[in-house]
N, C-alpha and C positions, 0 to 999 in steps of 0.2 A: 521322313516319317518318324513318328514317335517310336522309341524302342519298346521292347516287350514289357519291361518293368513299368513304364509309364502307362502303356495300354491297359495292363492288368490291374493298375491301381485305380482306375476310374470308378468301377462299380463299388469297390469297398469304400471309396470316398463319398460318393453321392447316393449310393444305394440303388436298389432296383427301381424304386419310385422315381429317382432322378432321371434314369434312362427312360422309364415309362412316360415321363412328362415330355421328353424330347420326341419320342416316337408318336405320342398322341398329337402333339403340335404339328408334326409333319403330316400325319394322316388327316387332320382337320383341313389342311390346305389342298390335298390331292383332288377331291371331287370337283372343285371349281377351276382347277388348272387346265388350260387348253392343251398343254403338251402331255402331262402325266395322267390327267383325268381319264382319257380314253383307254389308257393302258391298264386301268384298275377297274374291273367290273364292280358295280356297287355291291353286289351280293358277296364279293370276295374281300371287301375292305377290312372287315373285322379280323378275318383269318390272316390276311397279309400283315396287318398291324401286330397281331400276336406273334407271328413268326419273326418279324423284324425285331420286335422288343426282346423276344427270347434269345435271338442270335446276338444282339448287341450286349445283352446282359452277360451272356457266356463269353463273348469276345473281350469284353472290358473287365473280366475278372470275377464275374458273379456265378450264379447257379449254372449247372450244366444241363438244365432241363432241355434246351434246344438239342443237344447231342443225344440225350436219352430218347427224345421223340423222333428226331430226324436223321441222326447219324452225322457223319462228317458234313460240313457246310457245302462243299463242292459248288461254290458260288457261280463259277463260269458255266458249269453244266446246268445248274438250276435256272440260270437266267438265259440260256441259249435260245429258248423258244420265243423270246421277246426281242424286237428290234430296238437295240439300245444305241442310239446315235450320240454324237457329241452334244446336240441340242437337248436330248433327253437327260444326259448326264448333267449338263449345266443346270437344267431346271430342277432336277432332283437335288443337286447340291444347294441351289438357291433356297428351295423350300426347307431343306434340312438346316441351312444356316439360320433362317428365320426361326425355326423351331428351337434351335440351340439358344439363340438370343432370348427368346421368350421364356425358356426354362430357368433362366437366372442361375446358372451354375457358376462355381468358382472359375475365374478366368483361365487358370492353368488347365483345368479339366476341359473347359470349352475348347481351348486350343488343341489339346490332344485329340479330342473327339472330332473336331473339324478337320484336322489334317488326316486322320485315319479315314474318315468318311469320304473326303475328296479323293484320296488315292484309291480307295476301294471302288468308288464310282468310276473312276478313269479305267481301272483294270477291267471293268465289266462292259466297256464299249465293245460292241461286236458288229457294228454296221457303219 
């Protein structure tokens, strides 16, 4: 896993807009995905996108808006109501990988983000 200095260098390097491009690319893929689509009610997509964007901006060294609005991330607790299988994890990572590639970020930043997101997705498997 990337170290804390690498993780917190992402947002200052690519800006909040860079992270926003990745998250938007991911959420464009979700509705038509046979595994993840059913997990995201259409009326909740915009809010889910906003939360993920704000979380990643915070986690990658940007604004603390996520913390101000939602408090500590508590990722496992917040994701406990959802059945997160290895298949769901793998699909989430695959769509996020596509979004990362589409965002055309510097390769070092893409690698840091990819490793962090893969490990975090694995951590959230609960079924």
